[in-house]
N, C-alpha and C positions, 0 to 999 in steps of 0.2 A: 605482438599480433599487429600487423599491418591492415589497414582497412582503406579500400577505395570507396568513396561514397559518391552517390549520384550528385550532380552539380547542384541541383536544387536543395538537397539536405546539406551538402558541404557549405553551400552560401548560407543557409539558415543558422549553422552552428557557428560559421565565422561572425555573422551578424550578432548572435548572442553575446560573443566574446567582446566584439567591439562596442557593444552598449554596456559592457560591465557587468552583465548577469553571471558570466562565469570567468574565473580567471584565467582558463585554457580551453581550447578546443577539447582537450583529453577530458577536462572535469565536465564539460557540456556532456559528452557523449558517455561518459559514466553515469551522469544524472539520468540521461535518457534509459540507459540500460537498467538502472535501478527502478525506474518506473515500470518498464515491462516485466521485470521481476515480480514487482509488487501486484501487478495486473495478473500474471499466471499463478500466483499464489492465491489471489481473491477468486481467479477462475476454478481453481480446484476447491476451494472451500464452498463455492455455489454448488458446483457438482455433487460434493459430499452432502451438501444440505438437500439437494433434490433427491438424491438417491435415499436419504433418510425419511424424507417424505413419503417417496415413493413405497419404501417399505412400512410405512405407519409409525415411525419414531419421530415424534414431534411433540413439543410442548406448548401448553395454552399460554396467550399473552399475560395472564396473571401470574403463573409461575415463572415465566422469562424476567417480568419486571420485578418480582419479588427477589429474586438472585440477583439482579442486576443492583437492585437497591440495596442489598445486603452487602455485596462488594464494595459498593461506593461508602457505605456506613463504616465497612472496616478499615477503608483505605483512608477514610478522613480521621477516624479513631487513631490509627497508628501515626498518621502524620500530627495530629494534637499531642500526642505522647511524646514525640521527639523532642 
């Protein structure tokens, strides 16, 4: 894939490379696309959550924190057993 970037973005990417933040222009662009992918995934998760709330599917904070703490305890236990 060949891309033509606007001058402002091209200069920004080249600046990141010259500052040593990325090894190449390609790696900087790939990092940017990965951020965009993460953003889109998060947007989808937020939409899913909003739809669940709208349909009455939700958990109270005590239930959520209990589940999270149980997962943390399980993870810590398995790491200590290793």
